[in-house]
C-alpha angles and dihedrals in degrees: 000000000000110000120225111267084232097054118109116260094248090056091050090050093048090049092053094048090045093053087051091052094048092045092051093243084121103039125202111290096022117142113236121226117277124261088255091049091050090050092053096044096049102028096238143125127273090248090056091047093049091047090054094053092043087059088057093046093051087053091053093241097119138023134204121234115203112252092358112067141247120313137186105261114260095202112123113204118245112245119233109189115194136227095006090065089069097046121119131288089056107162100157137028113284094241087061091064093041091057093045092049091052091043093239133143115250129219119173124187118193138168126186126198136163111258140163120255117255119222090264096047091045089053094050094046095042095241135111125279108263095027113138118265136167111247121205124187118197138194114186120192124184120188087002091298123114107242103168146002129197152169122219128190129196125184110247089207084077101033103033111119094004128113091258100049089116112044092212105040135074134011096329096040110151097353096132132253100284100052094037093058093038081061091065099040101264115120112207107214104165141052125184119194125183110192112201115182117206141154116276127253118242087255092052090050093055093041097053094031092231131152112263095246093054110100129224124223119222114200123193105206128187126179121206136188110204089337096311112121109230102171137007128187146182110222126186125197131186101242094225094053104055139042113207108216116189117192114183135182116239114221 
């Protein structure tokens, strides 16, 4: 990429290094030239060299290691393939398979309570505002790193008194949406996902431990069975930790 002749020097340097990372000239784990070396190569001050590296840090492309230098990040994004991730047979939650495929350890925190549907949740589930729902909060870590958080709601008018009333208790605990509802004779046959990339809030930057320039992806997700909404969720991913693959049938 040719930088604009009007761009500040630190932007030009950052663009050149970014191009080398994206082309593979600088591979994952490679140490970047030192600040002094950048100054000599590009004929700039230490302040300019540091600013260029800071741009790349904020984009999540490089990371500093205390006492060692700055390196191209090694982290390989997890791959989330839809809609295949929900296809039957579906004996375990999709995030379990994603962690296994990436060779990463998995830690899942979840907490379920009974709540009342907000106006937004009620609209997505096709119920009245204030109707009872189960609300489950999730925090998912892979390889010891937080990769996603989410809230999921299910209408208790459907699940109350059944074997799947609590998503993480009983015989079908943690089995995933498709086999859980299959167990009570409701065949989930549709999932709708609306991904919305945005910049993270300061709280999300701290929560995920991501550079301030890395976006997050908010997904509004709803599962239906013959048009009946059975679960809806708000899912948040750190943008540098997942690749979202959508593979659709053309009819």
